[in-house]
C-alpha positions in Angstrom: 0.0 0.0 0.0 3.1 2.2 -0.4 3.1 2.8 3.4 6.8 2.9 4.4 6.0 2.6 8.1 4.2 -0.6 7.5 7.2 -1.9 5.5 9.4 -1.0 8.4 7.1 -2.7 10.9 7.2 -5.9 8.9 11.0 -5.8 8.7 11.3 -5.2 12.5 9.0 -8.2 13.1 11.1 -10.3 10.8 14.3 -9.2 12.7 12.7 -10.3 16.0 11.9 -13.7 14.6 15.5 -14.1 13.5 16.7 -13.0 16.9 14.4 -15.5 18.7 15.9 -18.3 16.5 19.5 -17.2 17.3 20.3 -15.6 13.9 21.8 -12.4 15.5 23.7 -11.2 12.5 20.6 -11.6 10.3 18.5 -9.8 13.0 20.9 -6.8 12.9 20.8 -6.7 9.1 17.0 -6.9 8.9 16.4 -4.2 11.6 19.0 -1.9 10.0 17.2 -2.2 6.7 14.0 -1.0 8.4 15.7 2.3 9.3 15.6 3.2 5.5 11.8 3.4 5.7 11.6 5.5 8.8 12.7 9.0 7.7 9.5 10.9 8.6 9.0 12.5 12.0 5.8 11.4 13.7 4.6 9.3 16.6 4.3 6.1 14.6 7.8 6.4 13.1 9.3 7.3 16.4 7.9 4.2 18.1 9.1 2.0 15.2 12.6 3.6 15.3 12.7 2.8 19.0 11.7 -0.8 18.4 14.3 -1.1 15.6 17.2 0.3 17.6 16.3 -1.9 20.6 16.3 -5.0 18.3 19.7 -4.0 16.9 21.1 -3.4 20.4 19.8 -6.8 21.7 21.5 -8.6 18.8 24.7 -6.6 19.4 24.6 -7.5 23.1 24.2 -11.3 22.2 27.3 -11.0 19.9 29.3 -9.3 22.7 29.4 -6.1 20.7 28.8 -4.1 23.9 29.8 -0.7 22.8 27.5 -1.0 19.7 24.7 -2.2 22.0 25.2 0.8 24.3 25.0 3.2 21.4 21.8 1.6 20.0 20.1 1.3 23.4 20.7 5.1 23.8 19.0 5.7 20.5 16.1 3.4 21.4 15.6 5.4 24.6 15.8 8.7 22.7 12.9 7.8 20.4 10.8 5.9 22.9 7.7 7.9 24.1 6.3 5.3 26.5 7.7 5.5 30.0 7.2 1.8 30.9 9.0 0.7 27.7 11.7 3.3 28.1 12.4 1.9 31.6 13.0 -1.5 30.1 15.4 -0.1 27.5 17.3 1.8 30.2 17.7 -1.4 32.2 19.0 -3.1 29.1 21.5 -0.2 28.7 22.6 -0.7 32.2 23.3 -4.4 31.6 25.4 -3.6 28.5 27.3 -1.0 30.5 28.1 -3.7 33.1 29.3 -6.1 30.4 31.5 -3.3 29.0 32.9 -2.8 32.6 31.7 0.8 32.7 30.5 0.2 36.2 30.1 3.8 37.4 27.7 4.7 34.6 25.9 1.4 35.0 25.4 2.0 38.8 24.2 5.6 38.3 21.7 4.6 35.6 20.4 1.6 37.6 19.9 3.8 40.7 18.0 6.3 38.6 15.9 3.5 37.1 15.1 2.1 40.5 13.7 5.5 41.7 11.4 5.6 38.7 10.2 1.9 38.9 6.9 1.1 40.8 7.7 -0.5 44.1 7.4 -4.3 44.3 6.8 -4.6 40.5 8.6 -7.0 38.2 10.5 -4.0 36.7 11.6 -3.0 40.2 12.9 -6.5 41.0 14.7 -6.7 37.6 16.4 -3.3 38.1 17.3 -4.1 41.8 18.8 -7.5 40.8 20.9 -5.8 38.1 22.0 -3.0 40.4 23.3 -5.5 43.0 25.2 -7.4 40.3 26.9 -4.3 38.9 27.9 -3.1 42.4 29.3 -6.6 43.2 31.2 -6.6 39.9 32.6 -3.1 40.6 33.7 -4.0 44.2 34.2 -7.5 45.5 33.7 -6.2 49.1 30.1 -5.3 48.3 27.5 -7.9 49.6 24.6 -8.1 47.1 22.7 -10.8 49.0 20.1 -8.4 50.6 19.1 -7.0 47.2 19.1 -10.5 45.7 16.7 -11.8 48.4 14.4 -8.8 48.0 14.3 -9.2 44.2 13.7 -13.0 44.4 10.8 -12.5 46.9 9.1 -10.0 44.6 9.5 -12.4 41.7 8.0 -15.3 43.7 5.1 -13.2 44.7 4.5 -12.2 41.1 5.0 -15.7 39.6 7.7 -14.1 37.5 9.5 -17.3 36.4 11.8 -15.6 34.0 12.8 -13.2 36.8 13.4 -16.2 39.1 15.6 -17.7 36.5 17.7 -14.6 36.7 17.7 -14.5 40.5 18.9 -18.1 40.7 21.7 -17.4 38.2 22.8 -14.4 40.2 22.8 -16.3 43.5 24.6 -19.3 42.1 27.3 -17.1 40.6 27.8 -15.2 43.9 28.0 -18.4 46.1 30.4 -20.0 43.6 33.3 -18.2 45.1 32.6 -19.1 48.8 29.8 -21.7 49.4 29.8 -24.5 46.9 26.7 -26.2 48.4 24.6 -23.0 48.0 26.1 -22.4 44.5 25.1 -25.9 43.5 21.6 -25.6 45.0 20.8 -22.4 43.0 22.4 -23.8 39.8 20.0 -26.8 40.1 17.1 -24.4 40.7 18.0 -22.4 37.6 18.4 -25.5 35.5 14.9 -26.8 36.6 13.2 -23.5 35.9 15.0 -23.0 32.6 13.7 -26.4 31.4 10.2 -25.4 32.4 10.6 -22.1 30.4 12.1 -24.1 27.5 15.0 -21.7 27.4 18.0 -23.6 26.0 20.5 -20.7 26.6 19.6 -20.6 30.3 19.9 -24.4 30.5 23.4 -24.2 29.0 24.4 -21.5 31.5 23.0 -23.6 34.4 24.7 -26.8 33.1 28.1 -25.0 33.0 27.8 -24.2 36.7 26.6 -27.7 37.5 29.6 -29.1 35.8 31.9 -26.8 37.7 30.3 -27.2 41.1 29.3 -30.8 41.2 32.3 -33.0 40.9 30.4 -36.2 41.4 28.0 -35.7 38.4 30.3 -33.9 36.0 30.0 -36.6 33.3 26.2 -36.7 33.5 25.9 -32.9 33.2 28.6 -32.7 30.6 26.7 -35.2 28.4 23.5 -33.1 28.7 25.5 -30.0 28.0 27.0 -31.4 24.8 23.7 -32.7 23.5 21.9 -29.4 24.2 24.7 -27.3 22.8 24.8 -29.3 19.6 21.0 -29.1 19.3 21.1 -25.3 19.7 23.8 -24.9 17.1 22.0 -27.1 14.6 18.7 -25.3 15.1 20.2 -21.9 14.7 22.1 -23.0 11.6 18.9 -24.4 10.1 17.0 -21.2 11.0 19.7 -19.1 9.2 19.4 -21.3 6.1 15.7 -21.3 6.3 15.4 -17.5 6.4 17.9 -17.2 3.5 15.8 -19.7 1.4 12.6 -17.8 2.3 14.1 -14.5 1.2 15.3 -16.1 -2.1 11.9 -17.6 -2.8 10.1 -14.3 -2.1 12.4 -12.5 -4.6 12.0 -15.3 -7.1 8.2 -15.1 -6.8 8.3 -11.3 -7.3 10.2 -11.8 -10.5 7.8 -14.5 -11.7 4.8 -12.3 -10.9 6.3 -9.5 -13.0 6.9 -11.9 -15.9 3.3 -13.3 -15.6 1.9 -9.8 -15.6 3.7 -9.0 -18.8 2.5 -12.2 -20.4 -1.1 -11.4 -19.3 -0.9 -8.0 -20.9 0.3 -9.6 -24.2 -2.4 -12.2 -24.0 -5.1 -9.5 -23.5 -3.8 -7.6 -26.5 -3.9 -10.8 -28.6 -7.4 -11.5 -27.4 -8.7 -8.1 -28.3 -7.3 -8.5 -31.8 -8.8 -12.0 -32.1 -12.2 -10.7 -31.0 -12.1 -7.9 -33.5 -11.3 -10.3 -36.4 -14.0 -12.7 -35.2 -16.6 -9.9 -34.9 -15.8 -8.7 -38.4 -16.0 -12.3 -39.8 -19.3 -12.9 -38.1 -20.7 -9.6 -39.4 -19.7 -10.5 -43.0 -21.1 -14.0 -42.6 -24.4 -12.7 -41.3 -24.5 -10.1 -44.1 -24.0 -12.8 -46.7 -26.5 -15.2 -45.1 -29.0 -12.4 -44.8 -28.6 -11.3 -48.5 -28.9 -14.9 -49.7 -32.0 -15.6 -47.5 -33.7 -12.4 -48.9 -32.9 -13.4 -52.5 -34.1 -16.9 -51.9 -37.3 -15.7 -50.3 -38.2 -13.5 -53.2 -37.4 -16.2 -55.7 -39.5 -18.8 -53.9 -42.5 -16.7 -52.7 -45.1 -19.3 -53.9 -43.5 -22.0 -51.8 -42.5 -19.9 -48.8 -43.8 -22.2 -46.1 -42.4 -25.3 -47.6 -39.1 -23.6 -48.3 -38.8 -22.3 -44.7 -39.3 -25.8 -43.4 -36.6 -27.2 -45.8 -34.2 -24.4 -44.8 -34.6 -25.2 -41.1 -34.2 -28.9 -41.6 -31.2 -28.3 -43.8 -29.6 -25.9 -41.3 -30.0 -28.3 -38.5 -28.5 -31.1 -40.6 -25.6 -29.0 -41.9 -24.9 -27.5 -38.5 -24.6 -31.0 -37.1 -22.3 -32.1 -39.9 -20.1 -28.9 -39.7 -19.7 -29.4 -36.0 -19.1 -33.2 -36.1 -16.9 -33.3 -39.3 -15.3 -30.0 -40.1 -15.0 -28.3 -36.7 -13.9 -31.3 -34.7 -11.5 -32.4 -37.5 -9.9 -29.0 -37.6 -9.7 -29.0 -33.7 -8.1 -32.4 -34.0 -5.4 -31.1 -36.4 -4.9 -28.0 -34.2 -4.2 -30.3 -31.2 -1.6 -32.3 -33.2 0.1 -29.1 -34.3 0.1 -27.8 -30.7 1.5 -30.8 -29.0 3.5 -32.8 -31.5 7.1 -31.7 -32.3 7.6 -34.5 -34.9 4.6 -33.6 -37.1 5.1 -34.6 -40.7 4.2 -31.7 -43.1 3.0 -34.0 -45.8 0.7 -35.9 -43.4 -0.7 -32.5 -42.2 -1.4 -31.4 -45.8 -3.2 -34.7 -46.5 -5.4 -34.2 -43.5 -6.2 -30.6 -44.4 -7.0 -31.8 -48.0 -9.4 -34.4 -46.5 -11.1 -31.7 -44.4 -11.3 -29.4 -47.5 -13.0 -32.2 -49.4 -15.4 -32.9 -46.5 -16.4 -29.2 -46.2 -16.9 -29.1 -50.0 -19.1 -32.2 -49.9 -21.1 -30.7 -47.0 -21.7 -27.5 -49.0 -23.3 -29.8 -51.7 -25.1 -31.7 -49.0 -23.6 -35.1 -50.0 -22.4 -37.9 -47.9 -18.7 -38.0 -47.0 -16.5 -40.8 -48.3 -13.2 -41.5 -46.7 -10.3 -40.9 -49.1 -8.3 -43.9 -47.7 -9.8 -46.9 -46.0 -8.0 -47.2 -42.6 -8.7 -50.0 -40.1 -11.2 -48.7 -37.5 -9.1 -49.3 -34.4 -6.3 -47.2 -36.0 -8.8 -44.5 -36.8 -9.8 -44.4 -33.1 -6.2 -44.4 -31.9 -5.3 -41.6 -34.4 -8.4 -39.7 -33.3 -7.6 -39.8 -29.5 -3.8 -39.8 -29.1 -3.1 -36.2 -30.3 -5.1 -34.9 -27.3 -2.4 -36.2 -25.1 0.6 -33.9 -24.2 3.5 -33.5 -21.7 0.9 -32.6 -19.1 -2.0 -34.8 -20.2 -1.9 -38.6 -20.5 -4.5 -40.4 -22.7 -5.0 -44.1 -22.0 -6.9 -46.1 -24.5 -8.1 -49.7 -23.7 -10.1 -52.2 -25.8 -9.8 -51.0 -29.4 -8.5 -54.3 -30.9 -9.3 -54.7 -34.6 -11.2 -58.0 -34.4 -13.9 -56.7 -32.0 -15.1 -54.2 -34.7 -15.7 -56.8 -37.4 -19.5 -57.2 -36.8 -20.2 -53.6 -35.8 -22.2 -51.7 -38.3 -20.7 -48.8 -40.2 -23.3 -46.4 -38.8 -22.4 -47.3 -35.2 -18.7 -47.0 -35.9 -19.2 -43.6 -37.5 -21.3 -42.3 -34.6 -18.8 -43.6 -32.0 -16.0 -41.6 -33.7 -18.1 -38.5 -33.4 -19.0 -39.2 -29.8 -15.4 -39.9 -28.7 -14.2 -36.8 -30.5 -16.8 -34.7 -28.7 -15.6 -36.1 -25.4 -12.0 -35.1 -26.2 -12.9 -31.6 -27.4 -14.9 -30.9 -24.3 -12.2 -32.4 -22.1 -9.5 -30.2 -23.6 -11.6 -27.0 -23.6 -13.1 -27.2 -20.2 -11.8 -29.9 -17.8 -8.1 -29.1 -17.2 -7.6 -32.9 -16.8 -4.1 -34.4 -16.5 -5.2 -38.1 -16.9 -7.9 -39.4 -19.3 -8.9 -43.1 -19.7 -11.1 -44.4 -22.5 -12.1 -48.1 -22.3 -14.3 -49.9 -24.9 -15.9 -53.3 -24.2 -18.2 -55.6 -26.2 -20.2 -58.4 -24.6 -23.7 -59.9 -24.8 -24.5 -57.9 -27.9 -23.8 -54.7 -26.1 -21.0 -52.2 -26.9 -19.9 -50.2 -23.8 -17.8 -47.1 -23.7 -16.3 -45.9 -20.4 -14.7 -42.4 -20.2 -13.0 -41.1 -17.1 -10.9 -37.9 -16.4 -9.5 -36.2 -13.3 -10.6 -32.7 -14.4 -13.0 -30.2 -12.8 -16.1 -32.1 -13.9 -19.4 -30.6 -15.1 -20.4 -27.3 -13.3 -24.0 -27.5 -12.4 -24.6 -23.9 -13.5 -23.2 -24.4 -17.0 -25.9 -25.4 -19.6 -25.2 -28.4 -21.8 -23.4 -27.2 -25.0 -24.5 -28.0 -28.5 -21.8 -30.6 -29.0 -22.8 -32.6 -25.9 -26.5 -32.3 -26.9 -25.6 -33.8 -30.3 -23.7 -36.6 -28.5 -26.8 -37.5 -26.4 -29.0 -37.4 -29.5 -26.6 -39.7 -31.4 -26.5 -42.3 -28.7 -30.3 -42.3 -28.3 -30.7 -42.6 -32.1 -28.8 -45.9 -31.9 -31.2 -47.1 -29.1 -28.5 -46.7 -26.5 -28.1 -44.7 -23.3 -25.5 -42.3 -21.8 -24.8 -41.5 -18.1 -22.8 -38.5 -16.8 -21.3 -38.6 -13.3 -19.5 -35.6 -11.9 -18.4 -35.0 -8.3 -16.3 -32.1 -6.9 -12.6 -33.1 -7.0 -13.3 -36.4 -8.7 -13.5 -35.3 -12.4 -16.0 -36.6 -14.9 -17.2 -40.2 -15.7 -19.3 -41.1 -18.7 -20.8 -44.5 -19.5 -22.3 -45.3 -22.9 -24.3 -48.4 -23.7 -25.2 -49.2 -27.4 -27.1 -52.4 -28.4 -25.6 -54.2 -31.4 -28.8 -56.2 -32.3 
C-alpha cells in the first residue's frame, strides 16, 4: 500500500523472529534495513525507530558487541515515548554498561531506574537485581545478598518465572566463590526452571555451573551440555538457512509475478485483436447469409412455407455435420500441431485436404466418403492420441481390430463423433491431466467408459450443442448415456449401445 512505516514494521517483526531463532547477524541486518523506511518525524515512526534500535542493540549484546549495544540502546531510549517501555530499555542499557565494565555509569543509571520503577513490581525486581550485580562486579567487598533476596521474593510473589531464573543465576554465581553447596543448590534451581521455560541458553548456563560445582555428576551434566549445545547450534544453523531460502523464494516469486503480468498484458492484447477479427467475420457472414436468404425468399415466394421448413431442416443437418466433421477435425489437427514436435508436413497437408473435401461435400449436402480406408481401431487411436501432451496422459483400452468386425458402419461412425466430442470438451473445459477411454463388447452390447480427473461438469453451465448432439446420437442408436460428476473427482461417462 506504499506505506513505508508498515514496511518498516514488517522488517522489524522479521528481525525479531530471526533474533528468537539465534540468527543475531541476520536480525541486525534486517532491523537496520527497516531504518531506511523511517525517515518521517511522527509518533508512529518514532515508536518504530525505538523498536528497531532496541532489536539491533539486543542482537549486538548477544554478539558481545557491547559498545555498539550501548549506542543503539541510547537511540532506542531517545525515540521511545512510552515510560514503561523506556524503563526496560534503560535497564537493558545498564546491563550492557556492566558487560562493558563501565561500572560507574551502570550504577548511576540503575539507581535512577530504581527510583522511577513502581515499588514491588517486576521491573523493580529486575532493576534491583541488576544494580546488585553491577555493584558486586565493581567491588568484591560489596555484599549483594540483601538485594538479591528482595528481588527474588518479589518475583516469587508475582509468579515471574523468567525473573526467578535470573535470580537463581545471580545467587549461584555469587556463592560459587565461597559456598559450593549453595552455589550448586541455586544452579540446580536455575536448571529446573530453565527447562520449564524451555530456554536452551539458560539451560546451557546452568549446566556450565553444575559441571563446575558438582564434581560427582560432572560426566552426567557434561553429556547433557554437549547434546543441548549441539541441538542449539543445529537449530540456529537451520534457521539461518531457512530464512535465506525464504528471502530467495520471495524475490523469485516477485520476478515470476512480473513476468506473468507482462504475459497477461500480451495475451489480453492478442485476445482483443482476435475478438475484432471474429466480430468482423461474423458480421460479413451474417451479411452474406441475410442477403442470400432475402434473394431466396423473393425467388420462392409461392413455396414460402415449404421452403422455410426445408431451410430449417437443412440448417440443422448442416450445423450438425459442420460441428461433427469439419469443426472437430480442424480442432483435432490443431491439437496435433500444438503438442507434436515431430509432425510430418505431408501428413498434415493430406489431413487438411481431407477436411477441405469434406467441407466441399457438406456444401453440396452429399455424404462423406473417406479418401483412404484405414482400419477402424487405427482410426480411433489416431483420433484420440493427439489430445495427449506432456501434461496430459491419454490411456486407450479395448480397441482391438477384431472386435469391430461385426459392428455396423453407422455405429462406428457415430462412435467416432462421440469420442471426438468427449476429447474436445475435455481439452476445452476440464483441465484434466489423466484421461482413460475403455471400450468393451459383450452380450450384444457395446460399452464405452470415459474417465478424467478434471474439474467435472459445473451445475450452473448449460449443456453445449456438442454434448447435446452426442446424447442425440446415442439415443438414435437405441443406447443410453450417463454422466457422473463429483467435486474433485473429475467426470465419468458411461455409454451403452445395443448391437442387435
